[in-house]
Steps between C-alpha positions, in 0.01 A plus 500: 500500500181301457188709445304251710596256775279213383349399167219246517423319181139384495181669621320197637431446867862403597655784300271776623504381858880493510516842335266635769701344787822654361339839443359525853855439637626800312639339187462663154308248298423437134251244367528362145210310345506390137125456469274646771459448879339165571547384142586149624342291766480791749209643291262218598181560697517243787705658783483222756758552780486163676733289707619145445368246749656530846698179505831363367641845574786624286677826398257569220194474725670712768590765243146503371358536852726800565380659174132440572541652846681801349233556237240711682741774610698477174204549269355771725824695451489449123134617491582804711798599289306465174159623605359187339357173630666161443179324604678324785289347780577217738168313500612141534418189303263207503583148379258204497609167646411189302484228764589393857864447408524854366335635812749318723796637298360849516466477880866398524593796285300727733724391783814562291376846401477608861877471523621563141280805441630662819153569641440761230253299294285188542418188303166375630274208422139619511160349417340607175212734582320498165568867443461640148872575464637164599649215302314167472664264747441125470608443863306789641822662622711788377850639562498869579831678515546859606832556326380514139443835338411636156596792286424607146815431293429781250413749773808394701731557202339838436548593869865399484552704182329795668716472807814475289405798288412709805839409651695611195585166343588508131295290259693401190853569385823298496658271758706678764625420847423160646256306277227266624347270238135427580407400152274198545490227236737671263747539788486123574577434134791743512641339814466150358687609189766682694588200713412223260278343768123485547413780748127515440219534246159651443172348609182638348220592736144608422238675712169683475310775678136489608273788593394407851514706820667307781755769583507431874507122468802267532654340197431134428751233403370166360725238346746750356235754396515854642173694532584854616251780570625851434405845618355601161209253526671236287623149573815365330529129425830330413697333387623232272858367474598412143849394399408486131255710305415608148393861557589773748147617562213357710320200354238243597679414821348813656156330454636217713605750767155647496332161540726411792435833672122458469523147640713619789304813587140468373426863596697603188234349273388757239798735558611673180846422365658846439855397403712204407877510538805290410868550574824311534649477850872456577568173674852408620593134477486470881175702518660753742569863424848574354658787695847645541815579313551391135809273524795634299323829414604765752235753594217295351230320697200278431147497635288251316290182528202635689284215363145528649631669822661814365257749651505325836878489506556850364535701825769269641672457162516878468652550845767230478605610148528859619706379797734316268533755221523814709661381827671172419288316760409152369189352652404282202428132578746253347225330293415833333855570371584466135824329598306227681268451202794474260679248725187286512457519124863398447458192725188392310667539165 
């Protein structure tokens, strides 16, 4: 008889979230991590939980919406079980609009959001008011969405670990029971080798942290740059996307992030840089999460590929993986399945 029902390999955001979802359903859970929790990309500082634009709707965007709407109650339960704070707050997001064409497109998306976001969040086009915490907008207009939220990745991982420990989960040991592989970049390499097909790869990202108190302000998104205020009177800025690099640590590209952040939000001028971070994020070849059974390996499952959206996707990923592993209920979108990814890779070969 197995000593645990589920073993989760990997203590990043996917692994710990799935372990928590299984534990709260009554499963006996073990988590195995070869380094330390958040050792990979989950240990970064940014923590932006933000939606894709509300248009060209697809299964990935619908899944992400469900997860973002789950997040408030989900993280509240984690915080309560652990006695710790994940730093979660749904404070929205501001984005500057560059010109009249961008304003018109944003207004169309506002109409789409009314339907696609089920009346539970808004995408608005508003005039720039010249407030201190506001991005520079060439058009004088901004997008404000009320769906975006933030959390502190490191605090969130600590809260999950605390909830797991309080619930009796085992940390460390050998594989037993059903096994879920949430092992990030190394897992993508393992899958690619196992099937002889390209499943995914790592993409380096860099970020920095500024000492600046905007804890009640919305996050800002400008041309791919995330500027995220946190509850501890810091602001995280990230990130880069590098497919080739010479060193694993932060480098001069963080200076570029700082310059872009100051240009976007002048109120940050003079803020002290307190930390610089770099990590390698797992990116599947189709940019979607990889979820579900490991083909040809009974009792083994995969949860990987949370490139840039892992924390935002985590509540829904955790619930559908627990459904599948514990109850045999499969609610995973076709585009997220490893079988689909392998079929696509075979066709492209």
